[in-house]
Structure formats: structure tokens, C-alpha cells
DSSP file (Angstrom, degrees, kcal/mol; ACC not computed):
  #  RESIDUE AA STRUCTURE BP1 BP2  ACC     N-H-->O    O-->H-N    N-H-->O    O-->H-N    TCO  KAPPA ALPHA  PHI   PSI    X-CA   Y-CA   Z-CA
    1    1 A X     >        0   0    0      0, 0.0     4,-2.0     0, 0.0     5,-0.2   0.000 360.0 360.0 360.0 -44.2  -55.9   73.4   87.4
    2    2 A X  H  >  +     0   0    0      1,-0.2     4,-2.1     2,-0.2     5,-0.2   0.897 360.0  50.8 -64.2 -40.3  -56.6   69.7   88.1
    3    3 A X  H  > S+     0   0    0      1,-0.2     4,-2.4     2,-0.2    -1,-0.2   0.862 108.1  53.4 -65.2 -36.2  -60.3   70.1   87.3
    4    4 A X  H  > S+     0   0    0      2,-0.2     4,-2.4     1,-0.2    -1,-0.2   0.914 108.8  48.5 -65.2 -42.8  -59.5   71.8   84.1
    5    5 A X  H  X S+     0   0    0     -4,-2.0     4,-2.2     2,-0.2    -2,-0.2   0.895 112.0  49.1 -64.7 -40.1  -57.2   68.9   83.0
    6    6 A X  H  X S+     0   0    0     -4,-2.1     4,-2.4     2,-0.2    -2,-0.2   0.917 111.3  49.7 -65.0 -42.8  -59.9   66.4   83.9
    7    7 A X  H  X S+     0   0    0     -4,-2.4     4,-2.3     1,-0.2    -2,-0.2   0.902 111.5  48.7 -62.5 -42.1  -62.5   68.4   81.9
    8    8 A X  H  X S+     0   0    0     -4,-2.4     4,-2.2     2,-0.2    -1,-0.2   0.882 110.6  51.1 -65.7 -38.3  -60.2   68.6   78.9
    9    9 A X  H  X S+     0   0    0     -4,-2.2     4,-1.8     2,-0.2    -2,-0.2   0.921 110.8  48.1 -64.8 -43.5  -59.5   64.8   79.1
   10   10 A X  H  X S+     0   0    0     -4,-2.4     4,-1.4     1,-0.2    -2,-0.2   0.917 113.7  46.7 -63.6 -43.9  -63.3   64.1   79.2
   11   11 A X  H  < S+     0   0    0     -4,-2.3    -1,-0.2     1,-0.2    -2,-0.2   0.862 110.8  53.3 -67.1 -34.7  -64.0   66.4   76.3
   12   12 A X  H  < S+     0   0    0     -4,-2.2    -1,-0.2     1,-0.2    -2,-0.2   0.835 112.7  43.4 -68.7 -32.4  -61.1   64.9   74.3
   13   13 A X  H >< S+     0   0    0     -4,-1.8     3,-1.1    -5,-0.1    -1,-0.2   0.692  93.8  97.7 -86.1 -19.9  -62.3   61.3   74.8
   14   14 A X  T 3< S+     0   0    0     -4,-1.4    77,-0.1     1,-0.2    68,-0.1  -0.402  76.6  33.5 -72.6 146.7  -66.0   62.1   74.1
   15   15 A X  T 3> S+     0   0    0     66,-0.1     4,-2.5    -2,-0.1    -1,-0.2   0.371  75.8 117.2  96.0  -4.3  -67.3   61.4   70.6
   16   16 A X  H <> S+     0   0    0     -3,-1.1     4,-2.3     1,-0.2     5,-0.1   0.918  80.8  45.3 -63.9 -42.5  -65.2   58.4   69.8
   17   17 A X  H  > S+     0   0    0      2,-0.2     4,-2.2     1,-0.2    -1,-0.2   0.874 111.9  53.0 -68.7 -35.3  -68.2   56.1   69.5
   18   18 A X  H  > S+     0   0    0      2,-0.2     4,-2.3     1,-0.2    -2,-0.2   0.933 111.1  46.3 -63.3 -45.6  -70.1   58.7   67.4
   19   19 A X  H  X S+     0   0    0     -4,-2.5     4,-1.7     1,-0.2    -2,-0.2   0.905 110.6  53.3 -62.4 -41.6  -67.1   58.9   65.0
   20   20 A X  H  < S+     0   0    0     -4,-2.3     4,-0.4     1,-0.2    -1,-0.2   0.899 110.3  47.8 -62.0 -41.1  -66.9   55.1   64.8
   21   21 A X  H >< S+     0   0    0     -4,-2.2     3,-1.1     1,-0.2    -1,-0.2   0.944 113.6  46.4 -63.5 -48.1  -70.6   54.9   63.9
   22   22 A X  H 3< S+     0   0    0     -4,-2.3    -1,-0.2     1,-0.2    -2,-0.2   0.716 115.5  45.4 -72.3 -20.5  -70.4   57.6   61.2
   23   23 A X  T 3< S+     0   0    0     -4,-1.7    -1,-0.2    -5,-0.2    -2,-0.2   0.343  84.5 123.8-103.4   6.6  -67.2   56.2   59.6
   24   24 A X    <   -     0   0    0     -3,-1.1    45,-0.1    -4,-0.4    81,-0.1  -0.365  67.2-105.0 -70.1 146.5  -68.2   52.5   59.6
   25   25 A X        -     0   0    0      1,-0.1    45,-0.4    -2,-0.1    -1,-0.1  -0.340  31.2-127.6 -65.2 147.9  -68.2   50.7   56.2
   26   26 A X        -     0   0    0      1,-0.2    43,-2.1    43,-0.2    45,-0.2  -0.291  46.0 -66.9 -83.1 179.1  -71.5   49.9   54.6
   27   27 A X        -     0   0    0     43,-0.3     2,-0.2    41,-0.3    -1,-0.2  -0.417  56.2-106.8 -69.1 144.3  -72.5   46.4   53.5
   28   28 A X        -     0   0    0     41,-0.2     2,-1.3    -2,-0.1     3,-0.1  -0.489  29.0-121.3 -69.7 139.3  -70.5   44.9   50.6
   29   29 A X        +     0   0    0     16,-0.3    -1,-0.1     1,-0.2    16,-0.0  -0.688  52.3 149.7 -86.5  92.8  -72.4   44.8   47.4
   30   30 A X    >   +     0   0    0     -2,-1.3     3,-1.9   107,-0.1     2,-0.2   0.384  22.7 129.3-105.2   0.9  -72.4   41.1   46.6
   31   31 A X  T 3  S+     0   0    0      1,-0.3     3,-0.1    -3,-0.1    -2,-0.0  -0.392  83.2   4.9 -62.3 125.6  -75.7   40.9   44.7
   32   32 A X  T 3  S+     0   0    0      1,-0.3     2,-0.3    -2,-0.2    -1,-0.3   0.362  98.3 127.6  83.9  -5.5  -75.2   39.2   41.4
   33   33 A X    <   +     0   0    0     -3,-1.9     2,-0.3     4,-0.1    -1,-0.3  -0.615  40.1  65.5 -83.3 144.7  -71.5   38.3   42.0
   34   34 A X  S >  S+     0   0    0     -2,-0.3     3,-2.4    -3,-0.1    87,-0.3  -0.985  85.9  13.2 146.9-154.4  -70.5   34.7   41.6
   35   35 A X  T 3  S+     0   0    0     -2,-0.3    87,-0.2     1,-0.3     3,-0.1  -0.313 126.9  22.6 -57.7 128.4  -70.2   32.1   38.9
   36   36 A X  T 3  S+     0   0    0     85,-2.2    -1,-0.3     1,-0.4    86,-0.1   0.162  91.8 124.4  98.9 -16.9  -70.5   33.8   35.5
   37   37 A X    <   -     0   0    0     -3,-2.4    84,-3.3    83,-0.1    -1,-0.4  -0.369  64.1-111.2 -70.9 155.4  -69.4   37.3   36.7
   38   38 A X  B  >  -A  120   0A   0     82,-0.2     4,-1.8     1,-0.1    82,-0.2  -0.532  16.3-121.9 -85.3 156.1  -66.5   39.0   35.0
   39   39 A X  H  > S+     0   0    0     80,-2.0     4,-2.4     1,-0.2     5,-0.2   0.895 114.1  57.1 -61.0 -40.3  -63.2   39.6   36.7
   40   40 A X  H  > S+     0   0    0     79,-0.2     4,-2.3     1,-0.2    -1,-0.2   0.877 104.5  51.6 -60.3 -39.2  -63.6   43.3   36.0
   41   41 A X  H  > S+     0   0    0      2,-0.2     4,-2.0     1,-0.2     5,-0.2   0.900 109.0  50.3 -66.4 -40.8  -66.9   43.4   37.8
   42   42 A X  H  X S+     0   0    0     -4,-1.8     4,-3.0     1,-0.2     5,-0.4   0.941 112.7  46.2 -60.6 -47.0  -65.4   41.7   40.9
   43   43 A X  H  X S+     0   0    0     -4,-2.4     4,-1.7     1,-0.2    -2,-0.2   0.875 110.2  54.7 -64.7 -37.2  -62.6   44.2   41.0
   44   44 A X  H  < S+     0   0    0     -4,-2.3    -1,-0.2    -5,-0.2    -2,-0.2   0.894 118.9  32.1 -62.7 -40.8  -65.0   47.1   40.5
   45   45 A X  H  < S+     0   0    0     -4,-2.0   -16,-0.3    -5,-0.1    -2,-0.2   0.846 131.3  29.4 -87.5 -36.3  -67.1   46.1   43.5
   46   46 A X  H  < S-     0   0    0     -4,-3.0    -3,-0.2     1,-0.3    19,-0.2   0.540 105.1-119.6-104.4  -8.8  -64.6   44.5   45.9
   47   47 A X     <  -     0   0    0     -4,-1.7    -1,-0.3    -5,-0.4    -2,-0.1  -0.302  56.9 -27.8  91.5 176.7  -61.4   46.4   45.0
   48   48 A X  S    S-     0   0    0      1,-0.1    17,-0.3    -2,-0.1     2,-0.0  -0.305  77.6 -97.9 -65.1 148.6  -58.2   45.0   43.6
   49   49 A X        -     0   0    0      1,-0.1    15,-0.3    15,-0.1     3,-0.2  -0.348  18.8-139.1 -66.6 147.3  -57.4   41.4   44.7
   50   50 A X  S    S+     0   0    0     13,-2.6     2,-0.4     1,-0.3    14,-0.2   0.883  89.4  11.9 -71.4 -39.2  -55.0   41.0   47.6
   51   51 A X  E     -B   63   0B   0     12,-1.4    12,-2.9     2,-0.0     2,-0.4  -0.999  63.3-161.2-140.0 137.7  -53.3   38.1   45.8
   52   52 A X  E     +B   62   0B   0     -2,-0.4     2,-0.3    10,-0.2    10,-0.2  -0.986  29.2 154.4-117.0 131.8  -53.5   36.8   42.2
   53   53 A X  E     -B   61   0B   0      8,-3.3     8,-3.1    -2,-0.4     2,-0.5  -0.817  44.6-101.4-144.9 177.7  -52.2   33.3   41.6
   54   54 A X  E     -B   60   0B   0     -2,-0.3     6,-0.2     6,-0.2     5,-0.1  -0.958  37.6-132.1-110.7 127.0  -52.6   30.3   39.3
   55   55 A X    >   -     0   0    0      4,-3.5     3,-1.9    -2,-0.5     6,-0.0  -0.171  31.4 -97.0 -71.0 170.2  -54.8   27.4   40.6
   56   56 A X  T 3  S+     0   0    0      1,-0.3    -1,-0.1     2,-0.1    -2,-0.0   0.804 126.0  52.4 -59.9 -31.1  -53.7   23.8   40.5
   57   57 A X  T 3  S-     0   0    0      2,-0.1    -1,-0.3     1,-0.0    -2,-0.0   0.435 124.1-102.5 -87.3   1.6  -55.5   23.2   37.3
   58   58 A X  S <  S+     0   0    0     -3,-1.9     2,-0.2     1,-0.3    -2,-0.1   0.395  77.5 134.3  96.4  -2.1  -53.8   26.2   35.6
   59   59 A X        -     0   0    0      1,-0.1    -4,-3.5    -5,-0.1    -1,-0.3  -0.497  63.5-102.7 -79.7 150.4  -56.7   28.7   35.9
   60   60 A X  E     -B   54   0B   0     55,-0.4    55,-2.6    -6,-0.2     2,-0.4  -0.473  41.4-165.7 -69.6 142.3  -56.1   32.3   37.1
   61   61 A X  E     -BC  53 114B   0     -8,-3.1    -8,-3.3    53,-0.2     2,-0.4  -0.998   9.1-162.5-137.4 135.3  -57.2   32.8   40.7
   62   62 A X  E     -BC  52 113B   0     51,-2.6    51,-2.5    -2,-0.4     2,-0.5  -0.939   7.1-153.7-118.3 141.2  -57.8   36.0   42.7
   63   63 A X  E     -BC  51 112B   0    -12,-2.9   -13,-2.6    -2,-0.4   -12,-1.4  -0.966  17.4-167.9-113.3 116.4  -58.0   36.3   46.5
   64   64 A X  E     - C   0 111B   0     47,-3.4    47,-2.1    -2,-0.5     2,-0.4  -0.804   9.6-169.8-104.9 145.0  -60.1   39.3   47.7
   65   65 A X  E     + C   0 110B   0     -2,-0.3     2,-0.3   -17,-0.3    45,-0.2  -0.991  21.8 154.2-132.1 126.8  -60.3   40.7   51.2
   66   66 A X  E     - C   0 109B   0     43,-2.3    43,-3.4    -2,-0.4     2,-0.4  -0.948  37.5-115.8-148.5 164.4  -63.0   43.3   52.0
   67   67 A X  E     - C   0 108B   0     -2,-0.3     2,-0.4    41,-0.2    41,-0.2  -0.853  20.6-168.1-108.3 141.8  -65.0   44.7   54.8
   68   68 A X  E     + C   0 107B   0     39,-2.5    39,-2.6    -2,-0.4   -41,-0.3  -0.984  13.8 173.6-131.6 120.9  -68.8   44.5   55.1
   69   69 A X        -     0   0    0    -43,-2.1   -41,-0.2    -2,-0.4   -43,-0.2  -0.248  36.3 -62.2-110.8-162.4  -70.7   46.5   57.6
   70   70 A X        -     0   0    0    -45,-0.4   -43,-0.3    34,-0.3    -1,-0.2  -0.331  66.4 -75.8 -80.8 165.2  -74.3   47.3   58.6
   71   71 A X    >   -     0   0    0    -45,-0.2     3,-1.7     1,-0.1     4,-0.2  -0.264  43.9-115.4 -58.2 147.1  -76.8   49.0   56.4
   72   72 A X  G >  S+     0   0    0      1,-0.3     3,-1.7     2,-0.2    -1,-0.1   0.795 111.8  66.8 -58.3 -30.3  -76.3   52.8   56.1
   73   73 A X  G >  S+     0   0    0      1,-0.3     3,-1.3     2,-0.1    -1,-0.3   0.738  87.1  68.7 -66.0 -21.3  -79.7   53.4   57.9
   74   74 A X  G X  S+     0   0    0     -3,-1.7     3,-1.7     1,-0.3    -1,-0.3   0.600  76.2  84.0 -74.7  -7.9  -78.3   52.0   61.1
   75   75 A X  G X   +     0   0    0     -3,-1.7     3,-1.8     1,-0.3    -1,-0.3   0.624  66.7  84.8 -68.7  -9.8  -75.9   54.9   61.4
   76   76 A X  G X   +     0   0    0     -3,-1.3     3,-1.8     1,-0.3     4,-0.4   0.676  67.6  83.3 -64.6 -14.7  -78.8   56.8   63.0
   77   77 A X  G <>  +     0   0    0     -3,-1.7     4,-1.2     1,-0.3    -1,-0.3   0.606  69.6  80.2 -66.0  -8.9  -77.7   55.1   66.3
   78   78 A X  H <> S+     0   0    0     -3,-1.8     4,-2.9     1,-0.2    -1,-0.3   0.794  79.8  69.1 -66.2 -25.3  -75.2   58.0   66.6
   79   79 A X  H <> S+     0   0    0     -3,-1.8     4,-2.4     1,-0.2    -1,-0.2   0.942 101.1  41.3 -62.7 -49.9  -77.9   60.2   68.0
   80   80 A X  H  > S+     0   0    0     -4,-0.4     4,-2.5     2,-0.2    -1,-0.2   0.868 114.9  54.0 -65.9 -31.2  -78.4   58.4   71.3
   81   81 A X  H  X S+     0   0    0     -4,-1.2     4,-2.4     2,-0.2    -2,-0.2   0.938 110.1  46.4 -63.2 -45.5  -74.6   58.1   71.6
   82   82 A X  H  X S+     0   0    0     -4,-2.9     4,-2.3     2,-0.2    -2,-0.2   0.910 112.7  49.5 -63.6 -42.4  -74.2   61.8   71.1
   83   83 A X  H  X S+     0   0    0     -4,-2.4     4,-2.8     1,-0.2    -1,-0.2   0.905 110.8  50.1 -63.4 -40.9  -77.0   62.5   73.6
   84   84 A X  H  X S+     0   0    0     -4,-2.5     4,-2.4     2,-0.2     8,-0.3   0.898 109.7  51.5 -64.9 -39.4  -75.4   60.2   76.1
   85   85 A X  H  X>S+     0   0    0     -4,-2.4     5,-2.3     2,-0.2     4,-0.6   0.923 113.7  43.5 -61.5 -44.5  -72.0   62.0   75.6
   86   86 A X  H ><5S+     0   0    0     -4,-2.3     3,-0.7     3,-0.2    -2,-0.2   0.934 115.6  47.8 -67.0 -45.5  -73.5   65.4   76.2
   87   87 A X  H 3<5S+     0   0    0     -4,-2.8    -2,-0.2     1,-0.2    -1,-0.2   0.866 121.9  34.3 -65.3 -38.1  -75.6   64.2   79.2
   88   88 A X  H ><5S-     0   0    0     -4,-2.4     3,-1.4    -5,-0.2    -1,-0.2   0.323 108.7-117.3-100.7   7.8  -72.7   62.4   80.9
   89   89 A X  T <<5S-     0   0    0     -3,-0.7    -3,-0.2    -4,-0.6    -4,-0.1   0.866  78.9 -47.1  56.9  38.0  -70.0   64.9   79.8
   90   90 A X  T > <S+     0   0    0     -5,-2.3     3,-1.4    -6,-0.3    -1,-0.3   0.294 112.5 113.5  93.0  -9.9  -68.3   62.1   77.9
   91   91 A X  T X   +     0   0    0     -3,-1.4     3,-1.6     1,-0.3     4,-0.3   0.742  63.9  73.0 -68.8 -20.7  -68.3   59.4   80.5
   92   92 A X  T >> S+     0   0    0     -8,-0.3     4,-3.0     1,-0.3     3,-1.4   0.743  79.5  76.5 -63.6 -21.3  -70.7   57.3   78.5
   93   93 A X  H <>>S+     0   0    0     -3,-1.4     4,-1.6     1,-0.3     5,-0.5   0.766  79.2  71.0 -61.1 -25.1  -67.8   56.5   76.1
   94   94 A X  H <45S+     0   0    0     -3,-1.6    -1,-0.3    -4,-0.2     4,-0.2   0.847 116.3  22.2 -59.8 -33.1  -66.5   54.1   78.8
   95   95 A X  H <>5S+     0   0    0     -3,-1.4     4,-1.7    -4,-0.3    -2,-0.2   0.814 123.2  53.6 -99.1 -42.2  -69.5   51.8   77.8
   96   96 A X  H  X5S+     0   0    0     -4,-3.0     4,-2.8     1,-0.2     5,-0.2   0.882 103.4  52.9 -69.3 -41.5  -70.4   53.0   74.3
   97   97 A X  H  X5S+     0   0    0     -4,-1.6     4,-2.5     2,-0.2     5,-0.2   0.944 112.4  43.6 -65.5 -47.7  -67.0   52.7   72.6
   98   98 A X  H  ><S+     0   0    0     -5,-0.5     4,-1.9    -4,-0.2     5,-0.3   0.893 114.4  52.6 -62.5 -35.8  -66.4   49.1   73.6
   99   99 A X  H  X>S+     0   0    0     -4,-1.7     4,-2.6     1,-0.2     5,-0.7   0.942 112.0  44.6 -60.6 -48.3  -70.0   48.3   72.7
  100  100 A X  H  X5S+     0   0    0     -4,-2.8     4,-0.8     1,-0.2    -2,-0.2   0.874 113.9  50.5 -64.6 -38.0  -69.6   49.8   69.3
  101  101 A X  H  <5S+     0   0    0     -4,-2.5    -1,-0.2    -5,-0.2    -2,-0.2   0.801 120.4  33.1 -71.9 -29.2  -66.2   48.1   68.7
  102  102 A X  H  <5S+     0   0    0     -4,-1.9    -2,-0.2    -5,-0.2    -3,-0.2   0.895 127.1  29.8 -96.2 -45.9  -67.5   44.6   69.7
  103  103 A X  H  <5S+     0   0    0     -4,-2.6    31,-0.6    -5,-0.3    -3,-0.2   0.826 128.4  31.2 -86.7 -32.2  -71.1   44.4   68.6
  104  104 A X  S  <<S+     0   0    0     -4,-0.8   -34,-0.3    -5,-0.7    -1,-0.2   0.264  82.3 127.1-115.4  11.9  -71.3   46.7   65.5
  105  105 A X        -     0   0    0     -4,-0.1    30,-0.3     1,-0.1    28,-0.1  -0.370  66.4 -98.9 -70.7 149.9  -67.8   46.4   64.0
  106  106 A X        -     0   0    0      1,-0.1    26,-0.3    25,-0.1     2,-0.3  -0.329  35.6-119.0 -67.0 149.0  -67.6   45.5   60.3
  107  107 A X  E     -C   68   0B   0    -39,-2.6   -39,-2.5    29,-0.2     2,-0.6  -0.645  15.8-133.7 -86.6 145.7  -66.8   42.0   59.3
  108  108 A X  E     -CD  67 130B   0     22,-3.3    22,-2.1    -2,-0.3    21,-2.0  -0.911  31.5-173.7 -99.8 122.3  -63.7   41.1   57.3
  109  109 A X  E     -CD  66 128B   0    -43,-3.4   -43,-2.3    -2,-0.6     2,-0.4  -0.808  14.8-151.8-117.7 154.4  -64.5   38.8   54.5
  110  110 A X  E     -CD  65 127B   0     17,-2.7    17,-2.8    -2,-0.3     2,-0.4  -0.967   7.0-168.3-124.5 145.0  -62.5   36.9   51.9
  111  111 A X  E     -CD  64 126B   0    -47,-2.1   -47,-3.4    -2,-0.4     2,-0.5  -0.999   4.8-161.2-131.8 134.1  -63.5   35.8   48.4
  112  112 A X  E     -CD  63 125B   0     13,-2.8    13,-2.3    -2,-0.4     2,-0.4  -0.967  12.3-175.0-118.2 120.0  -61.7   33.4   46.2
  113  113 A X  E     -CD  62 124B   0    -51,-2.5   -51,-2.6    -2,-0.5     2,-0.4  -0.948  10.1-165.2-118.2 134.2  -62.5   33.5   42.5
  114  114 A X  E     -CD  61 123B   0      9,-2.2     8,-4.2    -2,-0.4     9,-1.5  -0.957  18.0-149.0-114.4 137.3  -61.2   31.2   39.8
  115  115 A X  E     - D   0 121B   0    -55,-2.6   -55,-0.4    -2,-0.4     6,-0.2  -0.750   7.5-133.9-112.0 151.6  -61.6   32.2   36.2
  116  116 A X    >   -     0   0    0      4,-2.5     3,-2.1    -2,-0.3   -56,-0.1  -0.330  50.6 -84.3 -84.8 178.7  -62.1   30.4   32.9
  117  117 A X  T 3  S+     0   0    0      1,-0.3    -1,-0.0     2,-0.1    -2,-0.0   0.732 131.1  57.7 -60.5 -21.1  -60.1   31.5   29.8
  118  118 A X  T 3  S-     0   0    0      2,-0.1    -1,-0.3   -80,-0.0     3,-0.1   0.298 118.9-111.0 -90.1  10.1  -62.6   34.3   29.1
  119  119 A X  S <  S+     0   0    0     -3,-2.1   -80,-2.0     1,-0.3     2,-0.4   0.818  73.2 138.7  61.9  34.9  -62.0   35.8   32.6
  120  120 A X  B     -A   38   0A   0    -82,-0.2    -4,-2.5    -4,-0.1    -1,-0.3  -0.853  65.9 -94.0-102.6 146.0  -65.5   34.8   33.8
  121  121 A X  E     +D  115   0B   0    -84,-3.3   -85,-2.2    -2,-0.4    -6,-0.3  -0.413  42.1 175.4 -64.8 124.1  -65.8   33.4   37.3
  122  122 A X  E    S+     0   0B   0     -8,-4.2     2,-0.3     1,-0.4    -7,-0.2   0.815  72.6  12.8 -95.4 -43.3  -65.7   29.6   37.2
  123  123 A X  E     -D  114   0B   0     -9,-1.5    -9,-2.2   -89,-0.1     2,-0.4  -0.992  65.7-169.0-135.0 145.3  -65.8   29.1   41.0
  124  124 A X  E     -D  113   0B   0     -2,-0.3     2,-0.5   -11,-0.2   -11,-0.2  -0.981   4.1-178.5-138.7 121.3  -66.6   31.6   43.8
  125  125 A X  E     -D  112   0B   0    -13,-2.3   -13,-2.8    -2,-0.4     2,-0.5  -0.985   4.5-170.1-125.0 125.2  -66.0   30.9   47.5
  126  126 A X  E     +D  111   0B   0     -2,-0.5     2,-0.3   -15,-0.2   -15,-0.2  -0.957  11.6 171.8-117.6 127.9  -67.0   33.5   50.1
  127  127 A X  E     -D  110   0B   0    -17,-2.8   -17,-2.7    -2,-0.5     2,-0.7  -0.951  36.6-116.6-135.7 155.4  -65.9   33.2   53.8
  128  128 A X  E     +D  109   0B   0     -2,-0.3   -19,-0.2   -19,-0.2     3,-0.1  -0.825  30.2 179.9 -88.7 114.2  -66.0   35.2   56.9
  129  129 A X  E     -     0   0B   0    -21,-2.0     2,-0.4    -2,-0.7   -20,-0.2   0.929  65.1  -3.1 -83.3 -48.8  -62.4   35.8   57.9
  130  130 A X  E     +D  108   0B   0    -22,-2.1   -22,-3.3     2,-0.0     2,-0.3  -0.978  61.5 161.3-150.5 131.4  -62.9   37.9   61.1
  131  131 A X        -     0   0    0     -2,-0.4   -24,-0.1   -24,-0.2   -25,-0.1  -0.932  20.8-170.4-151.1 127.2  -65.8   39.2   62.9
  132  132 A X  S    S+     0   0    0     -2,-0.3     2,-0.2   -26,-0.3   -25,-0.1   0.298  80.9  36.1 -94.3   9.2  -66.1   40.4   66.5
  133  133 A X  S    S-     0   0    0    -28,-0.1   -30,-0.1     2,-0.1   -29,-0.1  -0.622 106.2 -76.1-140.4-163.8  -69.8   40.7   66.1
  134  134 A X  S    S+     0   0    0    -31,-0.6   -31,-0.1    -2,-0.2   -30,-0.1   0.272  82.9 129.8 -87.8  11.9  -72.8   39.0   64.5
  135  135 A X        -     0   0    0    -30,-0.3     2,-0.3   -32,-0.1    -2,-0.1  -0.269  35.9-172.4 -64.2 150.9  -71.9   40.5   61.1
  136  136 A X              0   0    0    -67,-0.1   -29,-0.2   -29,-0.1   -27,-0.1  -0.871 360.0 360.0-136.5 174.0  -71.7   38.3   58.1
  137  137 A X              0   0    0     -2,-0.3  -107,-0.1   -29,-0.1   -68,-0.1   0.463 360.0 360.0 -83.0 360.0  -70.5   38.7   54.5
């Protein structure tokens, strides 16, 4: 009975790193965004702004928060994770899940856009808010 419970626990925990790899965000599409872009284009690519406000000079200002991960091709790393899970009956997750969570986690980025009266970006500031890895925006 005890061996059965241990086996079920190991099988239940296996695959977490594989799932984390396959569900990770791709890189944020920031090409061409910046001064001169339309507000609609920013919202289309980054999602709705977290906060909309009025800047000190009276211009409309949006605060965006978004996640940016690794290139989609890097998801192939799930194959060695899966092989390690099968070979070690899930014990590899003790090492793989923290590794995946720390080194390969998506970065949280913020973007602040100020618009002119035609709703074109007048100023654009992009910063890395939180990253537990070498990821950047």
C-alpha cells in the first residue's frame, strides 16, 4: 500500500517542468513599436493598458504590463525533460522544475506611452519590471 502511494505521488508530480516549458509565453512583439506608433497598435500587440492616466503636460498616458519569454523554438527542451522524467520515474522534477522556474521563466516588462493629440506615441519607455532569469524585454 505504501509503495503504491509513493508511486502515485511520483507520477502525479512528474511532468510539471514539461508543462511549464510548453505553456511558456513567447517573446513580445516589440518590432516597430515606439515613437510614432498608434495607440491602437500598442493595444493590439501588448493588450489593454493596465492604467490610463493624464501626464503632467496634459497628454494621455498608458501604462502597459506584459510578459516576454523565449523564442518558440526553445520549447524543444521539453524532450530531454520528458526523457529524464521517464528514466527517473519523475524524480528529475526535483531539479528540473526549479531550473525551469528560475532560468527560463518569462520576464515581466512595463511600457509607458505618452500620446500626442492624434493618439500617436510621443514618448515610449520600456523597462524590465521583474525577471528571475536572464530574460529581457
